[in-house]
C-alpha positions in Angstrom: 61.1 -113.0 48.7 62.0 -116.5 49.7 64.4 -116.6 52.5 67.9 -118.0 51.5 70.4 -119.9 53.3 74.0 -119.1 53.2 77.2 -120.0 55.0 80.8 -118.6 54.6 84.3 -119.2 55.7 87.7 -117.7 55.1 91.0 -119.0 56.4 94.6 -117.9 56.0 96.9 -120.1 54.1 100.7 -120.6 54.5 101.6 -118.3 51.5 101.4 -114.9 53.2 101.6 -113.5 56.7 98.0 -112.2 56.6 94.7 -113.5 55.3 94.4 -111.3 52.1 90.9 -112.6 51.1 87.8 -110.8 52.5 84.2 -111.8 52.5 80.9 -109.7 53.1 77.7 -111.3 53.6 74.4 -110.2 55.0 74.2 -110.1 58.8 71.5 -112.5 60.4 70.6 -109.3 62.4 69.4 -107.5 59.2 65.7 -106.9 59.2 63.4 -109.1 57.1 61.7 -106.1 55.5 65.3 -104.8 54.2 66.1 -108.1 52.9 62.7 -108.2 51.2 63.4 -104.8 49.7 67.0 -105.1 48.8 67.7 -108.8 48.3 70.8 -110.8 49.3 74.2 -109.5 48.5 77.4 -111.3 48.8 81.1 -110.2 48.0 84.4 -112.1 48.0 87.8 -110.4 47.3 91.2 -111.7 47.2 94.0 -109.3 47.7 96.8 -109.6 45.2 99.7 -111.3 47.2 102.7 -109.9 45.1 101.6 -106.4 45.7 101.3 -104.0 48.7 98.9 -104.2 51.1 96.6 -106.9 49.4 94.7 -107.4 52.7 93.8 -103.7 52.7 92.7 -103.6 49.1 90.4 -106.7 49.7 88.8 -105.3 52.7 88.3 -102.0 51.3 86.8 -103.4 48.2 84.4 -105.8 50.0 83.3 -103.5 52.8 82.9 -100.6 50.7 80.8 -102.2 47.8 78.7 -104.2 50.4 78.0 -101.2 52.7 77.3 -98.9 49.7 74.7 -101.5 48.5 72.7 -101.5 51.6 73.1 -97.9 52.6 72.0 -96.7 49.1 68.4 -96.0 48.0 66.6 -98.6 46.0 68.2 -99.3 42.6 66.0 -99.7 39.5 68.7 -100.8 37.2 70.8 -103.1 39.5 73.1 -104.2 36.9 74.2 -100.6 36.1 74.2 -99.7 39.7 76.7 -102.6 40.5 79.0 -101.7 37.5 79.1 -98.0 38.6 79.5 -99.0 42.3 82.4 -101.2 41.4 84.1 -98.5 39.4 83.7 -96.1 42.4 85.4 -98.5 44.7 88.3 -98.9 42.0 88.7 -95.0 42.3 88.5 -95.1 46.0 91.5 -97.9 46.4 93.5 -96.0 43.6 93.1 -92.8 45.5 94.5 -94.5 48.8 97.3 -96.0 47.1 98.3 -92.7 45.6 98.0 -91.0 49.1 100.0 -93.7 50.9 103.3 -94.8 49.3 103.1 -97.9 51.5 99.8 -99.0 49.6 101.2 -98.4 46.3 100.3 -101.1 43.7 97.6 -102.7 45.9 94.9 -104.4 44.3 92.2 -107.2 44.7 90.0 -109.6 42.7 86.4 -109.4 43.2 83.4 -111.7 42.8 79.8 -110.7 43.9 76.3 -112.0 43.8 73.1 -110.3 44.3 69.8 -112.1 44.4 66.8 -110.0 44.0 63.3 -110.5 42.8 64.1 -114.0 41.3 67.2 -112.6 39.4 71.0 -113.3 40.2 73.2 -110.4 39.4 76.9 -111.5 39.1 80.1 -109.6 38.6 83.7 -110.5 38.7 87.1 -108.9 38.1 90.2 -111.2 38.3 90.1 -115.0 38.9 87.7 -115.3 41.8 85.0 -117.4 40.8 81.2 -118.1 41.0 79.6 -121.5 40.2 76.0 -122.5 40.0 74.8 -126.0 40.8 71.2 -126.7 39.5 69.5 -129.7 37.8 72.5 -131.8 38.9 74.8 -129.6 36.6 77.8 -127.9 38.2 78.7 -124.9 36.0 81.3 -122.0 36.3 79.4 -118.7 35.4 82.2 -116.4 35.7 85.3 -116.2 33.5 88.7 -115.7 34.9 90.6 -112.8 33.6 93.9 -114.2 33.1 96.2 -115.5 30.2 95.7 -119.2 31.4 91.9 -118.6 31.0 92.5 -117.1 27.6 94.5 -120.0 26.4 91.5 -122.3 27.6 89.1 -120.2 25.7 91.3 -120.6 22.6 91.6 -124.3 22.9 95.2 -124.5 23.9 94.3 -125.8 27.3 91.5 -128.1 28.8 89.6 -126.9 31.9 91.5 -129.5 34.0 94.9 -128.3 32.6 94.4 -124.9 34.3 95.3 -126.2 37.8 98.7 -127.4 36.4 99.4 -124.3 34.3 102.6 -122.6 35.4 101.2 -119.3 34.9 97.8 -119.8 36.5 98.2 -117.2 39.2 98.8 -114.2 36.7 95.7 -112.1 36.3 95.1 -109.6 33.7 92.5 -107.5 35.5 92.1 -106.3 39.3 90.3 -103.7 41.3 92.8 -100.8 42.0 95.4 -101.5 39.4 93.8 -99.6 36.3 91.9 -96.4 35.9 88.9 -98.4 34.8 88.8 -102.2 35.4 87.1 -104.5 32.9 84.1 -105.9 34.6 82.3 -109.2 33.7 78.8 -108.9 34.3 76.1 -111.8 34.2 72.3 -111.7 34.7 70.5 -115.0 35.4 66.9 -116.1 36.0 67.1 -118.2 39.2 66.1 -121.8 38.6 63.6 -123.4 41.0 66.2 -124.9 43.1 69.8 -123.4 43.1 73.1 -123.6 44.8 75.7 -121.0 44.3 79.5 -121.3 45.3 81.7 -118.1 45.4 85.4 -118.9 46.0 89.0 -117.6 46.0 91.6 -119.3 43.9 92.8 -121.2 47.2 90.1 -123.6 46.1 90.3 -123.5 42.3 94.0 -123.6 42.0 94.1 -127.1 43.5 90.6 -128.5 42.9 89.0 -129.9 39.6 85.4 -129.1 39.0 84.4 -132.6 39.0 85.8 -132.9 42.5 84.0 -130.0 43.6 80.7 -131.3 42.2 81.2 -134.5 43.9 81.1 -132.9 47.3 78.1 -130.6 46.5 76.3 -133.6 45.1 76.3 -135.3 48.3 76.3 -132.4 50.9 73.6 -132.3 53.5 74.3 -128.7 55.0 76.0 -125.7 53.8 78.4 -125.6 56.8 79.4 -129.3 56.1 79.8 -128.7 52.5 82.1 -125.6 52.9 84.3 -127.7 55.5 84.6 -130.6 52.9 85.6 -128.0 50.2 88.2 -126.4 52.5 89.5 -129.8 53.4 89.8 -130.9 50.0 91.9 -128.0 49.0 94.1 -128.4 51.9 94.6 -132.1 51.0 95.3 -131.1 47.4 98.1 -128.9 48.6 96.7 -125.4 48.7 98.9 -123.0 50.5 96.8 -119.9 49.7 94.0 -118.2 51.6 90.8 -120.0 51.1 87.5 -118.3 51.1 84.1 -119.8 50.3 80.5 -118.4 50.2 77.7 -120.8 49.7 74.2 -119.7 48.9 71.1 -122.0 48.5 67.4 -122.0 48.6 67.0 -125.4 49.5 70.0 -126.7 51.6 70.4 -125.1 55.0 
């Protein structure tokens, strides 16, 4: 399997006392033979700010799902395995919230990317997003699970209207809140050259897609690109936690 380049950052915003985002990416210490066998798995979670222990929920979700993937045996049907694993994580978080009153109501969004054997397996719950940049086109692959996104899909809002929408932070699905979350699942054949961006709404609540594309168009390294994306969100007024994972097979 072709070696991938990736870079991630997560920074606490001014909205809460703790960083309620969590990211899990493959360690540079992972053995090449394991990466060849399992592929590259990336997970980003955003704990729900208005609920108890959002940072706990995001950490449990990210670490459990990521660890389970690399600890389990080879998965023939990766799409099905991912959906089952996400449901298992949901049960774990709900069980902890039930056993510990201080964690009651905790939940988290989720967006994940698995690259294996020239296929991208993508899943999301909530409004954390994944974008694909390929052939000079910047496209949001995941769909937000929120009333604002529903209004966009029904033609009541434009895509650019979403960042001005008063109810943009309300989500209709999250890991940990329902017995069985609705999981958006996507399977894509990888283009020859690709660039993925996973991010929390600390970025997308303030930045238009065209603004994000302009930065990615001109970036010379993943680290530089992630810092420019972060700085753009801050300049635009983001006070939320900001998390970004960039993955590319041609930019280092």
